[in-house]
N, C-alpha and C positions, 0 to 999 in steps of 0.2 A: 440585525436580522439573523434570525435561525431557520436553519432547514431541519426540520423534524421528520424523519422517515419513520412511519408508522407501520410495522410490518407484522402480521398475522403469522406466528410460529416462533417458539422461542430457540429451538437448538438448530444451528447450521453446522455443517462439516467444518474441520479444522481451517481447510484451505479458503473457505469463504470468509470465515471470521478474520482469518490473517489479512485476506484482500481488503476486506472492509476496514480494518484497523489501519493499513499502509494508507489508503486513500484519506481516511478521515482526518489523519494527522497532518496532511498536506494543504489542509484549508487554511485561508488566513484567520487571524481574531476575529476579524469583522464579519466574518461569514462563518458561524458556527455550524456544525452538522452534529445532530444527535439521532441516535437509534433508538426507537421504544418498541420493544417487542411485546406484543401482547398475546395471550395463551389461544391456541386453537380450541375450539369448542369439540370435546369428545363425540365422535360421530354416533356410535351405537345405533339405536332405532329412532332418531331425533328426525324430525320433519326438516326439510333443508329451511324453511321459514324460522324455525326455532333456532337452528345453528346461525342463519343470518343475523338474527335478533341478539343474541348472546354476543356473538363477534362485534356487532356494530356497537354494542353498550360499552365493550372494553375500548372499542377504538375510540369512541367519542370521549371516554374518560381519559384519556393521555392526550388529545389534541387542545392546545390551550385557546381560551377565549378569544376569539378575534382572529384567529389564524386563518389564513387562505388555505383552503382545503382543495388538494389535487389528488383525485383519485387515479391509480393505474388501472386501466381496464383495456382488454382487448378490442373493445369497439371505440376507444378513445381517438383523440386526433394523434395522427402519426407526424412526429418532428424530426428534422434534420438536427444535427449537433449545433449548427448555427442560429437554427431557429429556438433551440432550447436554451443557447447563451442568450439570445433576444428577451425570453422569457425570464431568465433569471435576472437580468439587468432590470427588467420592468418590476419584477417581484422586489428587488432591492431598492429600488426608487420608492416604491410602494411604502417601504420599511415595515411592513407587518411580517410576522413569521409566517412560515409556509409549511403545512403539514401534507407530504405525500405519502400516500396509503396504498401499501401492497395488501390485497387480500388474502385470505386463507386458501385452502385446496378447492374450495367451491367457488371461490371469488369474492367478491363485495355483495352487500345486500343492494339490490337494485335501486332501491328508494335512497339509499345512502349516495349511490353514483349519482342518481338524479340531483341530489341537492349539492353536490360537491361544486365549487366554484370552476373547476376545468376538471377534463377527463383527458389523459394521454396515454398511448399505449408506447411501450419501449420496443415492441418488435411484432412482427408477425408471426412469427414463432412462438410456442408454448416453451416458457422456461420454467425450470423448477426455482421455486422461492429462493432459495440461496442464490443463484445465479442472477435473479432479478435485481437483488440486494447491490449485489457487486456490480453489476451492468448500472443499475441507477446511479450509485456513489461515483462511479468512474465517469459516467456522463455528466454528472453535475460538476465534477472537477473540472472536466474538460471545457464545460461551458463557462467556467470560472475563468480557466486559463484564457480562453479566447478573450472575454472582456477584459481581462488584465493584461494583454498582449504579452503572455506568459509563453515561452518556447514548446510547451507541452504539445499542443495542437499545432498540427501543420496541414496546410492544404497546397 
């Protein structure tokens, strides 16, 4: 199984890339994590619908056919780390790749959010996109560590 993090926006600060790289290398071979950064649509004088459509097309182009799509959405289901671990276990048992999608500055196209298999939120707070990437991969690693009885997570 592969976890694919699809994030709108190409550049992140060095600290965020360093953190991402650190967590990504911790995952075991049977649970690969990959980042696909897709280009943010230039804002200019375009309508929000035009921006959404362009970013959605880029997102859908990198999601493998048959993957379970999980949209990160401020209106999504709030999860504890233990609940995320249970979801991760279920995803692994399902054996399909999972694409977790982080939208751009304006979020995700509402129709894309609706067709996603799941919608989850990372926080009640508004997070910068670089922080969302780091928080997501850390929580996925923590979820894996719970399932693997690894000492990273303590309760």
